[in-house]
DRENMIZA-169143 format. One record per residue (C-alpha): z, x, y negated; residue in three letters. Coordinates in steps of 0.02 Angstrom, whole numbers, padded with zeros to 5 digits, always signed. Layout:
ZXYala
...
This chain:
+03210+01519+01512met
+03351+01472+01629tyr
+03392+01505+01811val
+03475+01375+01922phe
+03553+01417+02090ile
+03552+01262+02201pro
+03679+01209+02332gly
+03640+01205+02518lys
+03518+01059+02499asn
+03392+01136+02379trp
+03278+00983+02375lys
+03421+00869+02324leu
+03476+00995+02192ser
+03300+01010+02121leu
+03271+00822+02117ala
+03434+00796+02024glu
+03397+00934+01898leu
+03220+00872+01862ile
+03279+00692+01840thr
+03426+00745+01731tyr
+03313+00841+01611leu
+03179+00706+01608gln
+03306+00568+01574thr
+03368+00665+01421arg
+03188+00691+01363lys
+03200+00880+01373ile
+03029+00962+01372asn
+03025+01084+01519phe
+02925+01163+01659lys
+02981+01231+01826val
+02894+01398+01805thr
+02954+01479+01966asp
+03007+01386+02121leu
+03092+01454+02276ser
+03229+01387+02388lys
+03364+01509+02327pro
+03332+01481+02140phe
+03231+01386+02011phe
+03169+01454+01843ile
+03157+01322+01706ile
+03068+01353+01539ala
+03115+01236+01397thr
+03074+01213+01214lys
+03256+01178+01175ser
+03423+01260+01208ile
+03514+01188+01359leu
+03700+01155+01355asp
+03784+01312+01425pro
+03900+01197+01525lys
+03758+01096+01603ile
+03825+01126+01780val
+03976+01015+01739asp
+03856+00867+01730asn
+03767+00907+01893leu
+03824+00886+02072gly
+03696+00994+02160gly
+03691+01155+02058thr
+03803+01303+02101ile
+03764+01417+01952lys
+03658+01414+01795ala
+03614+01558+01681gly
+03503+01614+01540lys
+03359+01732+01579val
+03373+01893+01479leu
+03226+01993+01546ser
+03090+02000+01678gln
+03033+02143+01789ile
+02873+02141+01893pro
+02930+02113+02072ser
+02808+02248+02122glu
+02920+02372+02032thr
+03072+02308+02130val
+02973+02329+02292glu
+02924+02507+02245asp
+03104+02551+02201ala
+03195+02481+02351phe
+03067+02456+02489leu
+02962+02612+02455his
+03101+02718+02376lys
+03001+02773+02224lys
+03108+02860+02094glu
+03000+02811+01945his
+03022+02626+01990ala
+03212+02648+01999leu
+03208+02729+01827ala
+03105+02584+01760glu
+03229+02454+01824ile
+03372+02555+01749arg
+03283+02549+01581asn
+03267+02359+01593tyr
+03452+02340+01634leu
+03507+02455+01492leu
+03388+02386+01362ser
+03475+02321+01206asp
+03426+02141+01241his
+03501+02140+01416val
+03650+02257+01394phe
+03708+02188+01226asn
+03693+02009+01289asn
+03806+02053+01433leu
+03928+02170+01348phe
+03899+02149+01161gly
+04068+02067+01135lys
+04230+02162+01163pro
+04283+02146+01345leu
+04441+02044+01369thr
+04427+02063+01557lys
+04355+02227+01613asn
+04271+02151+01765val
+04088+02108+01793phe
+03984+02061+01944gly
+03807+02044+02008ala
+03725+01928+02133ser
+03554+01957+02212ile
+03442+01809+02257tyr
+03274+01819+02345phe
+03163+01717+02459glu
+03059+01856+02539asn
+03157+01914+02694pro
+03093+02092+02668arg
+03229+02113+02536phe
+03371+02066+02653leu
+03406+02240+02720his
+03403+02318+02545val
+03488+02177+02450ser
+03661+02258+02453lys
+03583+02421+02394lys
+03504+02327+02247ile
+03672+02249+02204gln
+03760+02418+02204arg
+03621+02495+02099phe
+03634+02358+01967val
+03823+02376+01961gly
+03819+02566+01950ser
+03690+02568+01809cys
+03794+02452+01701leu
+03963+02531+01745lys
+03900+02707+01707asp
+03831+02652+01539glu
+03995+02568+01494leu
+04087+02728+01540ala
+03971+02828+01426leu
+04020+02710+01285gln
+04204+02737+01322gly
+04237+02569+01407thr
+04321+02562+01575lys
+04258+02419+01683ala
+04266+02375+01866ser
+04121+02306+01965phe
+04172+02157+02070met
+04141+02179+02256gly
+04146+02061+02404phe
+04194+02067+02588pro
+04092+02193+02689glu
+04046+02061+02819lys
+03962+01950+02690arg
+03779+01933+02738arg
+03710+01915+02562leu
+03768+02010+02406pro
+03809+01854+02308gln
+03972+01808+02224leu
+04028+01632+02265thr
+04053+01505+02126his
+04240+01510+02167val
+04246+01699+02141glu
+04153+01685+01976val
+04267+01544+01921leu
+04430+01631+01965lys
+04380+01792+01875lys
+04315+01698+01723gly
+04145+01784+01736leu
+04048+01632+01676ala
+04151+01612+01516glu
+04138+01798+01484gln
+03951+01800+01527gly
+03986+01944+01645lys
+03894+01897+01805glu
+03716+01960+01822ile
+03595+01854+01923leu
+03457+01966+01990phe
+03326+01843+02057cys
+03173+01912+02147ile
+03024+01796+02158ser
+02848+01832+02217lys
+02780+01895+02051ala
+02928+01920+01936gln
+03110+01970+01951thr
+03225+01884+01827phe
+03380+01966+01753ile
+03498+01828+01696ser
+03679+01805+01650lys
+03783+01662+01719thr
+03833+01532+01590ser
+03915+01399+01700ser
+03965+01372+01881val
+04007+01225+01993his
+04194+01191+01993asn
+04242+01134+02170pro
+04425+01115+02119phe
+04384+00971+02001glu
+04283+00882+02137phe
+04424+00914+02261gln
+04550+00842+02139lys
+04448+00682+02120arg
+04431+00670+02308asp
+04597+00713+02389ile
+04718+00702+02242ser
+04677+00524+02190arg
+04806+00393+02240pro
+04704+00302+02374val
+04586+00383+02499gln
+04479+00328+02644arg
+04418+00488+02727lys
+04297+00424+02859ile
+04194+00311+02747tyr
+04200+00394+02575ser
+04048+00475+02498ile
+04083+00652+02429pro
+04105+00654+02238pro
+03973+00791+02227arg
+03843+00680+02310leu
+03897+00530+02208ala
+03861+00628+02048lys
+03690+00680+02113ile
+03645+00499+02153met
+03701+00441+01980ile
+03590+00571+01898asn
+03445+00520+02011leu
+03468+00341+01947ser
+03430+00404+01768thr
+03595+00331+01708cys
+03638+00380+01530leu
+03803+00366+01435pro
+03838+00186+01383gly
+03724+00109+01515glu
+03782-00021+01642ala
+03799+00045+01820leu
+03839-00063+01971leu
+03904-00011+02142asp
+03901-00166+02256pro
+03987-00074+02402phe
+04113+00019+02297cys
+04243+00060+02431gly
+04382+00164+02350val
+04277+00194+02194gly
+04201+00368+02214thr
+04034+00325+02133ile
+04122+00225+01997leu
+04233+00375+01958gln
+04087+00496+01936glu
+03992+00368+01831ala
+04142+00345+01716leu
+04149+00533+01689leu
+03966+00524+01635leu
+04020+00386+01512lys
+03932+00240+01596ala
+04002+00063+01592gln
+04037+00026+01775val
+04056-00125+01885thr
+04112-00116+02066gly
+04103-00251+02198ile
+04174-00249+02374asp
+04200-00383+02505ile
+04364-00303+02562asp
+04513-00348+02447pro
+04598-00184+02498trp
+04448-00086+02431cys
+04449-00184+02268val
+04632-00140+02238asn
+04602+00041+02292ala
+04458+00060+02169ser
+04559-00012+02026arg
+04703+00105+02064thr
+04591+00257+02076asn
+04497+00215+01916leu
+04659+00192+01821gln
+04717+00361+01886trp
+04552+00441+01833leu
+04559+00372+01656thr
+04737+00442+01637asn
+04696+00611+01714gln
+04541+00640+01608tyr
+04595+00550+01450gly
+04453+00423+01459leu
+04526+00307+01326lys
+04363+00212+01298glu
+04316+00195+01482ala
+04246+00024+01528lys
+04258-00032+01708tyr
+04272-00191+01810thr
+04304-00206+01997val
+04277-00376+02078leu
+04296-00451+02252pro
+04126-00512+02311gly
+03987-00508+02439asp
+03844-00386+02407ser
+03726-00509+02491arg
+03755-00630+02347asn
+03762-00517+02195leu
+03710-00649+02068thr
+03872-00742+02106asp
+03963-00600+02017lys
+03835-00516+01904val
+03715-00595+01781asn
+03530-00575+01813arg
+03440-00426+01733glu
+03597-00355+01651thr
+03617-00194+01752ile
+03530-00031+01702asp
+03555+00057+01869cys
+03630+00025+02040ile
+03701+00170+02141val
+03781+00133+02308thr
+03814+00178+02488glu
+03809+00021+02597pro
+03869+00009+02777asp
+03801+00156+02880leu
+03854+00084+03047gly
+04002+00121+03160pro
+04077+00298+03170pro
+04003+00392+03317leu
+04107+00503+03432arg
+03953+00571+03521his
+03768+00588+03480phe
+03692+00419+03527pro
+03538+00384+03632thr
+03378+00338+03540asp
+03391+00158+03598ser
+03572+00141+03539tyr
+03528+00214+03369ala
+03382+00092+03351arg
+03494-00056+03395arg
+03621+00006+03268met
+03486+00015+03133ala
+03420-00157+03181gly
+03591-00238+03157lys
+03604-00165+02981leu
+03432-00223+02924lys
+03482-00401+02877leu
+03626-00337+02768leu
+03512-00215+02678tyr
+03376-00346+02652his
+03499-00468+02570ser
+03573-00330+02463phe
+03400-00271+02404leu
+03355-00448+02349lys
+03513-00463+02246gly
+03490-00289+02174ala
+03316-00334+02114his
+03381-00492+02030glu
+03524-00405+01938thr
+03426-00252+01878leu
+03339-00254+01710arg
+03152-00219+01704ala
+03117-00038+01757glu
+03299-00017+01810gly
+03330+00104+01953asn
+03414+00081+02121leu
+03480+00232+02217val
+03553+00190+02386phe
+03594+00270+02552val
+03528+00220+02723thr
+03587+00295+02888pro
+03496+00447+02957tyr
+03552+00456+03138val
+03531+00609+03247lys
+03515+00566+03431thr
+03559+00667+03585arg
+03374+00701+03614ser
+03364+00783+03441gly
+03267+00641+03360asn
+03313+00558+03196phe
+03319+00369+03184ile
+03306+00293+03010thr
+03313+00120+02936leu
+03133+00070+02897asp
+03138-00046+02746leu
+02961-00015+02682glu
+02901-00195+02705glu
+03060-00270+02631glu
+03054-00155+02480val
+02873-00199+02444lys
+02896-00387+02471ala
+03047-00394+02355ile
+02951-00305+02216gly
+03025-00130+02208phe
+02921+00026+02181lys
+02956+00191+02266lys
+03002+00334+02150thr
+02938+00510+02182tyr
+03059+00632+02100pro
+02944+00784+02109phe
+02801+00748+01990glu
+02668+00883+01993lys
+02660+00896+01804asn
+02835+00974+01794val
+02783+01124+01899phe
+02692+01269+01818ala
+02669+01383+01968asp
+02563+01368+02124gly
+02706+01377+02248ser
+02663+01304+02418pro
+02827+01208+02405leu
+02752+01099+02266val
+02625+01022+02384lys
+02762+00986+02510glu
+02870+00902+02377leu
+02734+00794+02299ala
+02743+00659+02434thr
+02934+00658+02447thr
+03005+00486+02408ser
+03175+00501+02492ser
+03298+00643+02514leu
+03403+00681+02668val
+03580+00751+02667asp
+03645+00794+02840ile
+03749+00937+02910gly
+03705+01026+03072lys
+03851+00948+03166lys
+03838+00775+03088his
+03787+00628+03195lys
+03750+00514+03047ile
+03674+00586+02889gly
+03621+00503+02729arg
+03444+00462+02676glu
+03443+00439+02487ile
+03314+00314+02428asn
+03258+00295+02246ile
+03175+00133+02192leu
+03124+00058+02026gln
+03109-00125+01980lys
């Protein structure tokens, strides 16, 4: 069993993870689902470095033991000594303790992060974190090993180490961060095996030779979209609005064969420059990429029919907005984009192979009245011959979480910050 800690957009993180595992034909079930963490049971061993291949997961770890959550409630909400003793026994059991500290410590530092959905645990969460740390530190001391328990700023609301803190202290490589995840029925004791590395994403974003800040999609989101497209190593991926090449970069790192198209000659040159830089930086000697000038409304002028395995792209989202627009302005903006999207969708359908997937962004505009205006392409999608994809199939969930019912009808995923005027609606279609 494995625990996955999602990023801020838990739905997007979960959709990517499910699709990633399904695409690689890994037999699994989501046995426990909550917004702060997911528990995945598999019949095979997952790559300890799986987070490197995902854009939406912050941490991943292997489950070592389970405690009834009722025991955790008794210990910390009802202050029952016998329950505290029981939790201590779980933490110090051979299976848990030896998995965490069985190897000689090269860095005498370990940490613990507490995750929970039930708000009742908020006021005791820091107490739980200190208890976990003290139990393990005291036991190490009894065995003659000095170790320090990693803390965090007092003002921090939740007792959780950030992925940056775990990364800098090497806790993932050492297997020395405990993830204490409290769900409704069970509490899972896990150890972190891999964490999201924001420095690598930052490098591919702001350290590449050519940038275009306003219009570029974040590399993290690009990777999520590529995984949602079910793209596998060696497959042909097309980005018909490639810009400076962010999606192409992330696809190359996942060993796809990529083709980029852009109507702007400056973007074509920028993409080529950035991809050459990427192949040098990451030693991608066998990378295959092509970037062409062309119009996304006439894709078959540049790409042969039915030769592309997946298309991942962010088309024009409209003009940058200085202020939140009125509803009527946002609708006019969406209306002007509709013709471009319709032409692009037709070409995408013609170039994709049978059952190939298209993942693309449409604008999700927040207006000054608090409404959200989207680009309704339902009729066009149906008329062209695409099928909607629903990333949250019921058969992958083992528990009766109320979230499962909510997810079942989800066919698109929204990524928008609180202060953003234009967000992204991520659509997943299949030919």
